[in-house]
DRENDO-1510 file (C-alpha; in Angstrom, 1 decimal, always signed):
<recs>
REC; n; res; u; v; w
REC; 1; MET; +0.1; +0.0; -0.1 .
REC; 2; ALA; +1.5; +3.6; -0.7 .
REC; 3; GLY; +0.1; +6.7; +0.5 .
REC; 4; LYS; +0.9; +10.7; +0.5 .
REC; 5; GLU; +1.1; +13.1; +2.9 .
REC; 6; GLY; -2.2; +14.6; +2.9 .
REC; 7; GLY; -4.1; +12.1; +0.9 .
REC; 8; TYR; -7.4; +10.4; +1.1 .
REC; 9; LEU; -8.4; +7.0; +1.9 .
REC; 10; VAL; -12.1; +6.4; +0.6 .
REC; 11; CYS; -14.2; +3.4; +1.6 .
REC; 12; SER; -17.4; +3.1; -0.3 .
REC; 13; SER; -19.1; +1.1; +2.1 .
REC; 14; ALA; -22.2; +1.0; +4.6 .
REC; 15; PRO; -20.9; +2.7; +7.9 .
REC; 16; ILE; -18.4; +0.5; +9.8 .
REC; 17; LEU; -19.4; +0.1; +13.3 .
REC; 18; ASP; -17.4; -0.1; +16.5 .
REC; 19; THR; -19.6; -2.3; +18.4 .
REC; 20; SER; -19.3; -5.9; +19.2 .
REC; 21; GLU; -21.8; -6.8; +16.2 .
REC; 22; GLY; -19.4; -4.9; +13.9 .
REC; 23; ARG; -16.1; -6.7; +15.4 .
REC; 24; GLU; -17.9; -10.0; +14.2 .
REC; 25; GLN; -19.4; -9.1; +11.4 .
REC; 26; SER; -18.4; -11.6; +8.5 .
REC; 27; LEU; -18.3; -9.2; +5.7 .
REC; 28; PRO; -15.9; -6.5; +5.0 .
REC; 29; PRO; -15.1; -4.0; +5.7 .
REC; 30; HIS; -14.9; -4.8; +9.4 .
REC; 31; ILE; -13.8; -2.2; +12.1 .
REC; 32; GLN; -10.4; -3.9; +12.1 .
REC; 33; ALA; -9.7; -2.9; +8.8 .
REC; 34; LYS; -11.1; +0.4; +9.8 .
REC; 35; LYS; -8.8; +1.1; +12.5 .
REC; 36; CYS; -5.5; -0.7; +10.4 .
REC; 37; TYR; -6.4; +2.3; +7.7 .
REC; 38; GLU; -6.1; +4.8; +10.1 .
REC; 39; ARG; -3.2; +3.5; +11.7 .
REC; 40; TYR; -1.7; +3.8; +8.2 .
REC; 41; LEU; -3.4; +7.5; +7.7 .
REC; 42; LYS; -0.9; +8.3; +10.8 .
REC; 43; LYS; +2.3; +6.6; +9.2 .
REC; 44; VAL; +1.9; +8.7; +6.2 .
REC; 45; ALA; +0.6; +11.9; +7.5 .
REC; 46; GLY; -2.5; +11.2; +5.6 .
REC; 47; ALA; -5.8; +13.6; +5.9 .
REC; 48; LYS; -8.8; +11.0; +6.9 .
REC; 49; PHE; -10.1; +7.7; +6.2 .
REC; 50; LEU; -13.7; +8.8; +4.7 .
REC; 51; VAL; -16.7; +5.9; +4.6 .
REC; 52; THR; -19.0; +7.3; +1.7 .
REC; 53; MET; -22.1; +6.2; +4.3 .
REC; 54; GLU; -21.0; +7.8; +6.7 .
REC; 55; GLU; -20.2; +11.7; +5.7 .
REC; 56; PRO; -21.4; +13.7; +7.4 .
REC; 57; ASN; -23.0; +11.5; +9.5 .
REC; 58; ALA; -24.5; +8.5; +9.5 .
REC; 59; THR; -27.8; +9.5; +9.6 .
REC; 60; LYS; -28.0; +11.7; +6.6 .
REC; 61; PRO; -24.9; +11.0; +4.4 .
REC; 62; GLU; -23.9; +13.1; +1.2 .
REC; 63; PRO; -21.8; +12.9; -1.7 .
REC; 64; LEU; -18.0; +13.7; -1.2 .
REC; 65; GLU; -16.7; +16.0; -3.3 .
REC; 66; PHE; -12.9; +16.5; -3.5 .
REC; 67; LYS; -11.5; +19.7; -5.3 .
REC; 68; ILE; -7.9; +19.6; -7.1 .
REC; 69; ASP; -6.2; +23.0; -7.5 .
REC; 70; HIS; -2.5; +24.2; -7.6 .
REC; 71; GLN; -2.5; +23.9; -3.8 .
REC; 72; GLY; -3.0; +20.2; -4.0 .
REC; 73; LEU; -6.3; +17.9; -3.1 .
REC; 74; SER; -9.2; +18.8; -0.4 .
REC; 75; LEU; -12.7; +17.8; +0.2 .
REC; 76; SER; -14.8; +20.4; -0.8 .
REC; 77; ARG; -17.7; +19.4; +1.0 .
REC; 78; ALA; -16.4; +21.3; +4.4 .
REC; 79; ALA; -16.0; +24.8; +2.1 .
REC; 80; ILE; -19.7; +24.2; +0.6 .
REC; 81; SER; -21.0; +23.6; +4.2 .
REC; 82; ALA; -19.1; +27.3; +5.1 .
REC; 83; VAL; -20.5; +29.1; +2.4 .
REC; 84; GLY; -23.9; +27.8; +3.4 .
REC; 85; ILE; -23.5; +29.3; +7.2 .
REC; 86; ILE; -22.6; +32.8; +5.9 .
REC; 87; ILE; -25.1; +33.2; +3.4 .
REC; 88; SER; -27.7; +31.9; +5.8 .
REC; 89; LYS; -27.2; +34.9; +8.5 .
REC; 90; PRO; -29.3; +37.5; +7.9 .
REC; 91; ALA; -28.4; +40.6; +6.4 .
REC; 92; PRO; -27.4; +43.6; +9.2 .
REC; 93; ARG; -30.4; +45.6; +9.4 .
REC; 94; ALA; -29.4; +49.6; +8.1 .
REC; 95; GLY; -30.0; +52.8; +10.2 .
</recs>
């Protein structure tokens, strides 16, 4: 396995549970694999391990969007969320 500083590992799967059920699960991905990937990310200074059906949360997952520009790769969802917060505030009242 190879990795790069700031890189993401993306797992397209249902949520990976860290429960007794999750540890006994017969089909991958298992919680043990998730923890292994997270340890590996620390080793290569990676950004984050993402599970598609857990982002931004397991109750209401949303598509992952990445932005590639002159600064490299970034998860653009965070920027979109911040813009939504700024736009949703009412304008100050004049006068």
